[in-house]
C-alpha positions in Angstrom: 102.0 -66.0 125.7 100.7 -63.3 128.0 100.0 -60.0 126.3 99.7 -61.6 122.8 96.7 -60.5 120.8 94.7 -63.2 119.0 93.9 -61.5 115.8 91.0 -63.9 115.1 89.2 -62.4 118.1 90.0 -58.8 117.2 89.0 -59.5 113.5 85.7 -61.0 114.7 85.0 -58.1 117.0 85.7 -55.6 114.2 83.2 -57.5 112.0 80.6 -57.4 114.8 81.0 -53.7 115.3 80.8 -53.1 111.5 77.6 -55.2 111.3 76.0 -53.2 114.2 77.0 -49.9 112.7 75.7 -51.0 109.3 72.2 -51.2 110.8 71.9 -48.1 113.1 68.9 -48.1 115.5 67.3 -45.6 117.8 67.8 -45.9 121.5 65.4 -48.4 123.1 64.6 -49.7 119.6 67.7 -51.9 119.1 66.0 -55.0 117.7 68.8 -55.9 115.2 71.5 -55.3 117.8 69.8 -57.5 120.4 69.4 -60.3 117.8 73.1 -60.0 117.0 74.1 -60.2 120.6 71.8 -63.2 121.3 73.3 -65.0 118.2 76.8 -64.2 119.4 76.1 -65.5 122.9 74.5 -68.7 121.5 77.7 -69.2 119.4 80.0 -69.1 122.4 77.7 -71.1 124.6 76.7 -68.4 127.1 73.4 -68.9 128.9 71.1 -65.9 128.9 67.5 -64.9 129.2 65.8 -63.2 126.2 63.4 -60.5 127.3 60.8 -58.4 125.6 60.6 -54.9 127.0 58.5 -51.9 126.2 61.4 -50.6 124.0 62.2 -53.9 122.3 64.1 -57.1 122.9 67.1 -57.6 125.2 69.5 -60.3 126.5 70.3 -60.7 130.2 72.9 -63.1 131.5 71.9 -65.7 134.1 
């Protein structure tokens, strides 16, 4: 039904936000956050390129 909220998705996103906020990181030093994003993308089958940058790790979509 259009406009219906799937609470499984919102519950998951709240859990992700809480996990990221539980491990605060300085700008350009977001190693834990980058790992979490990469794991999330792996879990939903999104192809990405992992990059090491001067400030840390990042994920870029292909």
